[in-house]
C-alpha positions, -999 to +999 in steps of 0.1 A: +000+000+000+013+035-009+019+059+019-009+082+007-033+053+007-029+046+043-057+057+067-051+091+084-053+094+122-056+127+139-043+128+175-057+157+195-040+163+229-024+194+246+003+172+262+033+167+238+044+135+256+010+118+250+011+129+213+046+115+209+037+081+224+006+076+203+022+089+171+052+067+173+030+036+180+007+043+150+030+057+124+040+022+111+005+015+100-011+049+095-005+084+084-006+107+115-015+143+120-015+160+154-033+190+170-027+205+204-060+224+206-096+218+197-097+247+173-068+233+153-084+199+153-117+212+139-099+232+112-079+201+101-110+179+101-130+203+080-105+204+051-109+176+026-072+173+021-065+168+058-098+151+068-089+121+091-103+086+090-103+085+128-097+110+156-080+102+190-093+129+212-083+140+247-111+154+269-092+178+292-078+206+271-078+244+277-102+268+258-122+240+242-125+205+258-128+173+239-166+170+245-171+203+228-148+193+199-168+161+195-201+180+196-190+203+168-176+175+147-209+157+148-229+189+140-208+195+108-221+173+079-185+172+065-171+157+097-201+140+112-191+105+101-154+106+113-151+081+142-139+096+174-122+077+203-118+096+235-084+090+252-086+105+286-078+104+323-115+110+332-125+075+343-159+081+358-188+062+343-207+094+338-178+109+318-177+079+295-215+080+291-213+117+281-186+110+255-206+081+240-238+101+239-220+129+220-213+103+193-179+090+201-172+054+190-151+044+219-136+056+252-101+047+264-090+056+299-054+068+307-030+053+315-036+033+284-019+002+270-006+008+235-016-027+223-052-020+233-052+014+217-037-001+184-063-029+184-092-005+189-079+019+163-075-009+138-111-022+144-126+012+140-106+021+109-115-011+092-152-005+100-149+031+087-133+018+054-162-007+049-188+019+058-173+045+034-173+019+006-210+011+011-219+048+013-198+057-018-217+030-038-250+045-026-239+080-037-227+070-072-250+069-102-250+034-114-250+042-151-225+070-155-202+064-125-204+100-113-221+113-081-259+109-080-287+133-070-284+123-033-246+131-033-253+164-050-279+174-024-254+166+004-226+184-013-246+215-021-258+217+016-223+215+029-209+239+003-237+264+011-229+264+048-192+267+043-197+297+019-219+314+045-193+308+072-163+320+051-182+347+031-170+332-002-189+329-035-206+297-047-217+287-082-240+261-098-243+250-134-272+230-146-270+214-181-288+188-201-284+171-234-303+188-262-331+167-278-322+136-259-356+120-262-355+118-300-319+105-297-331+077-274-362+070-296-342+067-328-309+053-318-321+030-291-317+029-253-283+012-255-269+041-276-287+065-252-269+049-222-236+052-241-243+089-248-250+096-211-219+079-200-197+096-226-212+131-217-208+125-180-172+116-184-165+147-205-182+169-180-162+154-151-129+157-170-136+194-176-134+201-139-101+217-129-103+217-091-107+188-066-135+205-047-156+210-078-182+183-084-205+173-112-234+149-106-262+133-126-293+152-115-317+129-133-324+116-168-302+136-192-296+165-168-263+172-149-254+197-123-221+211-109-213+226-075-184+250-076-171+264-043-152+297-043-165+305-078-180+337-091-203+342-121-175+346-145-158+314-134-191+296-137-197+310-172-163+299-184-168+263-172-203+262-187-189+273-220-161+248-217-187+221-211-206+230-243-174+230-263-163+196-248-195+179-256-196+194-292-160+181-296-172+146-290-190+146-323-215+121-312-239+118-342-274+131-336-293+134-369-325+140-350-314+172-332-328+205-343-296+225-336-267+204-349-258+171-365-241+159-333-249+158-296-249+192-278-259+205-244-275+237-230-264+251-197-276+276-171-255+290-143-259+310-111-235+324-086-238+343-053-225+349-018-249+329+003-264+349+032-289+340+059-325+341+046-316+324+013-317+287+007-299+261-015-333+253-030-337+289-042-302+289-055-309+257-075-340+273-089-319+303-101-296+279-121-326+259-134-343+291-147-311+300-166-311+265-181-347+270-192-337+304-207-309+287-227-335+263-241-359+290-249-332+309-268-325+280-291-304+255-271-267+246-276-258+277-256-251+291-221-272+315-201-266+331-167 
């Protein structure tokens, strides 16, 4: 297994000695990151590039204790499913109950035995890997292999909240294949499925950043969530999409706009504020898609 493929463990403790002991014991099997405060732990966990597969969390820390860290992790959709193991000197049954009720997977009392810690970490990491695999299958469109509507809804909700917190722009693009019904009717559903898969791949390959996502919204319709993107950035990607699909030169003799498969796209961008909703935002992009169709299809509106 490559080093970057190994599960990532985040150790959160304000005592350097504890961090050193745990890190040295786990580094042979896992990648390890450390945080000496709850604030730093939450920041690391919230970033996709440093999001851990499991967190070993001390309870007694200054400014923000482990219970509060756990509570905030479980409130954040992006970090809700990260398993947390409390490693603490608080051995009272009521303390353990509190930790488990907050959503922790396990509770280890100091002084700990490294063999026990390693065994519990291994068990929970293996469970997390299996759970992630099942969830990823449930969030992938079976035909095209890209994220499905459910995954899109979750991603938009998470991106919306982050944009509100950080006061950053957010953009959406909605697109669908022009005259897809006559394509299906005349070329057959097998060819229609091939067209959908080819278009989905081209749209996905047009994304330039790891946090951008395109999903199959339903039927022949696709949608993209673009964090940190303004209207101009959304327009450029939408136009790139149209060009990429046209470049495929998939024959479509039954289209009213070209002799090959084309798409129409609508985009919207804003800085989310309280009082607005992701649903309203989606409706904005959908209206722009409808406008693109009204104006003749094979074009971008926003």
